[in-house]
PyMOL commands that place a pseudoatom at each C-alpha (Angstrom):
pseudoatom trace, name=CA, resn=UNK, resi=1, chain=A, elem=C, hetatm=0, pos=[-14.981, 19.060, 47.911]
pseudoatom trace, name=CA, resn=UNK, resi=2, chain=A, elem=C, hetatm=0, pos=[-14.824, 21.432, 44.964]
pseudoatom trace, name=CA, resn=UNK, resi=3, chain=A, elem=C, hetatm=0, pos=[-16.889, 24.580, 44.459]
pseudoatom trace, name=CA, resn=UNK, resi=4, chain=A, elem=C, hetatm=0, pos=[-17.519, 26.273, 41.120]
pseudoatom trace, name=CA, resn=UNK, resi=5, chain=A, elem=C, hetatm=0, pos=[-18.835, 29.719, 40.283]
pseudoatom trace, name=CA, resn=UNK, resi=6, chain=A, elem=C, hetatm=0, pos=[-19.726, 31.261, 36.949]
pseudoatom trace, name=CA, resn=UNK, resi=7, chain=A, elem=C, hetatm=0, pos=[-18.399, 34.759, 36.297]
pseudoatom trace, name=CA, resn=UNK, resi=8, chain=A, elem=C, hetatm=0, pos=[-19.807, 36.830, 33.467]
pseudoatom trace, name=CA, resn=UNK, resi=9, chain=A, elem=C, hetatm=0, pos=[-17.637, 39.590, 32.022]
pseudoatom trace, name=CA, resn=UNK, resi=10, chain=A, elem=C, hetatm=0, pos=[-19.458, 42.222, 29.998]
pseudoatom trace, name=CA, resn=UNK, resi=11, chain=A, elem=C, hetatm=0, pos=[-18.120, 44.848, 27.678]
pseudoatom trace, name=CA, resn=UNK, resi=12, chain=A, elem=C, hetatm=0, pos=[-18.267, 48.430, 28.863]
pseudoatom trace, name=CA, resn=UNK, resi=13, chain=A, elem=C, hetatm=0, pos=[-21.403, 50.282, 27.839]
pseudoatom trace, name=CA, resn=UNK, resi=14, chain=A, elem=C, hetatm=0, pos=[-21.312, 52.587, 24.833]
pseudoatom trace, name=CA, resn=UNK, resi=15, chain=A, elem=C, hetatm=0, pos=[-22.694, 55.745, 26.435]
pseudoatom trace, name=CA, resn=UNK, resi=16, chain=A, elem=C, hetatm=0, pos=[-24.592, 58.248, 24.292]
pseudoatom trace, name=CA, resn=UNK, resi=17, chain=A, elem=C, hetatm=0, pos=[-27.695, 60.391, 24.441]
pseudoatom trace, name=CA, resn=UNK, resi=18, chain=A, elem=C, hetatm=0, pos=[-29.424, 63.268, 22.717]
pseudoatom trace, name=CA, resn=UNK, resi=19, chain=A, elem=C, hetatm=0, pos=[-31.396, 66.134, 24.203]
pseudoatom trace, name=CA, resn=UNK, resi=20, chain=A, elem=C, hetatm=0, pos=[-34.053, 68.608, 23.182]
pseudoatom trace, name=CA, resn=UNK, resi=21, chain=A, elem=C, hetatm=0, pos=[-35.385, 71.624, 25.066]
pseudoatom trace, name=CA, resn=UNK, resi=22, chain=A, elem=C, hetatm=0, pos=[-39.147, 71.331, 25.532]
pseudoatom trace, name=CA, resn=UNK, resi=23, chain=A, elem=C, hetatm=0, pos=[-39.668, 75.090, 25.853]
pseudoatom trace, name=CA, resn=UNK, resi=24, chain=A, elem=C, hetatm=0, pos=[-37.734, 78.055, 24.509]
pseudoatom trace, name=CA, resn=UNK, resi=25, chain=A, elem=C, hetatm=0, pos=[-35.312, 79.995, 26.688]
pseudoatom trace, name=CA, resn=UNK, resi=26, chain=A, elem=C, hetatm=0, pos=[-35.181, 81.880, 29.026]
pseudoatom trace, name=CA, resn=UNK, resi=27, chain=A, elem=C, hetatm=0, pos=[-35.224, 79.681, 32.114]
pseudoatom trace, name=CA, resn=UNK, resi=28, chain=A, elem=C, hetatm=0, pos=[-36.865, 77.787, 33.553]
pseudoatom trace, name=CA, resn=UNK, resi=29, chain=A, elem=C, hetatm=0, pos=[-36.409, 75.344, 30.684]
pseudoatom trace, name=CA, resn=UNK, resi=30, chain=A, elem=C, hetatm=0, pos=[-37.267, 71.647, 30.595]
pseudoatom trace, name=CA, resn=UNK, resi=31, chain=A, elem=C, hetatm=0, pos=[-34.942, 69.403, 28.596]
pseudoatom trace, name=CA, resn=UNK, resi=32, chain=A, elem=C, hetatm=0, pos=[-35.878, 65.903, 27.402]
pseudoatom trace, name=CA, resn=UNK, resi=33, chain=A, elem=C, hetatm=0, pos=[-32.921, 63.485, 27.328]
pseudoatom trace, name=CA, resn=UNK, resi=34, chain=A, elem=C, hetatm=0, pos=[-33.162, 60.495, 24.974]
pseudoatom trace, name=CA, resn=UNK, resi=35, chain=A, elem=C, hetatm=0, pos=[-30.910, 57.628, 25.975]
pseudoatom trace, name=CA, resn=UNK, resi=36, chain=A, elem=C, hetatm=0, pos=[-29.203, 55.829, 23.087]
pseudoatom trace, name=CA, resn=UNK, resi=37, chain=A, elem=C, hetatm=0, pos=[-26.698, 53.935, 25.264]
pseudoatom trace, name=CA, resn=UNK, resi=38, chain=A, elem=C, hetatm=0, pos=[-26.076, 50.272, 24.521]
pseudoatom trace, name=CA, resn=UNK, resi=39, chain=A, elem=C, hetatm=0, pos=[-24.794, 47.625, 26.924]
pseudoatom trace, name=CA, resn=UNK, resi=40, chain=A, elem=C, hetatm=0, pos=[-25.917, 49.189, 30.222]
pseudoatom trace, name=CA, resn=UNK, resi=41, chain=A, elem=C, hetatm=0, pos=[-27.893, 47.402, 32.919]
pseudoatom trace, name=CA, resn=UNK, resi=42, chain=A, elem=C, hetatm=0, pos=[-28.939, 50.544, 34.829]
pseudoatom trace, name=CA, resn=UNK, resi=43, chain=A, elem=C, hetatm=0, pos=[-28.722, 54.320, 34.542]
pseudoatom trace, name=CA, resn=UNK, resi=44, chain=A, elem=C, hetatm=0, pos=[-27.727, 57.205, 36.795]
pseudoatom trace, name=CA, resn=UNK, resi=45, chain=A, elem=C, hetatm=0, pos=[-27.984, 60.735, 35.446]
pseudoatom trace, name=CA, resn=UNK, resi=46, chain=A, elem=C, hetatm=0, pos=[-26.466, 63.877, 36.991]
pseudoatom trace, name=CA, resn=UNK, resi=47, chain=A, elem=C, hetatm=0, pos=[-27.874, 66.999, 35.387]
pseudoatom trace, name=CA, resn=UNK, resi=48, chain=A, elem=C, hetatm=0, pos=[-25.048, 69.338, 36.436]
pseudoatom trace, name=CA, resn=UNK, resi=49, chain=A, elem=C, hetatm=0, pos=[-27.054, 72.044, 38.186]
pseudoatom trace, name=CA, resn=UNK, resi=50, chain=A, elem=C, hetatm=0, pos=[-27.057, 70.709, 41.766]
pseudoatom trace, name=CA, resn=UNK, resi=51, chain=A, elem=C, hetatm=0, pos=[-25.666, 67.675, 43.600]
pseudoatom trace, name=CA, resn=UNK, resi=52, chain=A, elem=C, hetatm=0, pos=[-29.198, 66.364, 44.134]
pseudoatom trace, name=CA, resn=UNK, resi=53, chain=A, elem=C, hetatm=0, pos=[-30.331, 66.820, 40.521]
pseudoatom trace, name=CA, resn=UNK, resi=54, chain=A, elem=C, hetatm=0, pos=[-30.221, 63.165, 39.510]
pseudoatom trace, name=CA, resn=UNK, resi=55, chain=A, elem=C, hetatm=0, pos=[-32.376, 60.471, 37.931]
pseudoatom trace, name=CA, resn=UNK, resi=56, chain=A, elem=C, hetatm=0, pos=[-32.320, 56.720, 37.371]
pseudoatom trace, name=CA, resn=UNK, resi=57, chain=A, elem=C, hetatm=0, pos=[-34.860, 56.848, 34.530]
pseudoatom trace, name=CA, resn=UNK, resi=58, chain=A, elem=C, hetatm=0, pos=[-33.839, 55.477, 31.139]
pseudoatom trace, name=CA, resn=UNK, resi=59, chain=A, elem=C, hetatm=0, pos=[-34.697, 58.715, 29.261]
pseudoatom trace, name=CA, resn=UNK, resi=60, chain=A, elem=C, hetatm=0, pos=[-35.454, 61.434, 31.811]
pseudoatom trace, name=CA, resn=UNK, resi=61, chain=A, elem=C, hetatm=0, pos=[-36.478, 65.047, 31.514]
pseudoatom trace, name=CA, resn=UNK, resi=62, chain=A, elem=C, hetatm=0, pos=[-35.110, 67.798, 33.748]
pseudoatom trace, name=CA, resn=UNK, resi=63, chain=A, elem=C, hetatm=0, pos=[-36.053, 71.417, 34.376]
pseudoatom trace, name=CA, resn=UNK, resi=64, chain=A, elem=C, hetatm=0, pos=[-33.196, 73.886, 34.674]
pseudoatom trace, name=CA, resn=UNK, resi=65, chain=A, elem=C, hetatm=0, pos=[-34.051, 76.897, 36.837]
pseudoatom trace, name=CA, resn=UNK, resi=66, chain=A, elem=C, hetatm=0, pos=[-31.342, 79.168, 35.408]
pseudoatom trace, name=CA, resn=UNK, resi=67, chain=A, elem=C, hetatm=0, pos=[-29.775, 79.754, 32.026]
pseudoatom trace, name=CA, resn=UNK, resi=68, chain=A, elem=C, hetatm=0, pos=[-26.252, 78.382, 31.726]
pseudoatom trace, name=CA, resn=UNK, resi=69, chain=A, elem=C, hetatm=0, pos=[-23.961, 75.620, 30.524]
pseudoatom trace, name=CA, resn=UNK, resi=70, chain=A, elem=C, hetatm=0, pos=[-24.339, 72.256, 32.255]
pseudoatom trace, name=CA, resn=UNK, resi=71, chain=A, elem=C, hetatm=0, pos=[-22.326, 69.042, 32.083]
pseudoatom trace, name=CA, resn=UNK, resi=72, chain=A, elem=C, hetatm=0, pos=[-24.635, 66.014, 32.075]
for i in range(1, 72): cmd.bond("trace and resi %d" % i, "trace and resi %d" % (i + 1))
show_as sticks, trace
zoom trace
């Protein structure tokens, strides 16, 4: 007997996004993220202000409670 399996290799996604605050500072401030990534099958965002501040939405928004610099 012989078994066959098809394996699909995909290119790595080209990750990019833009963002726009929805309200002026000071905090709390809500930021809208617009996903412009190509080649991804799913999304996982970390907003940088807490370990549990995440989303699996394609283009999420997030409210930051404090002013600061955040790595998304």
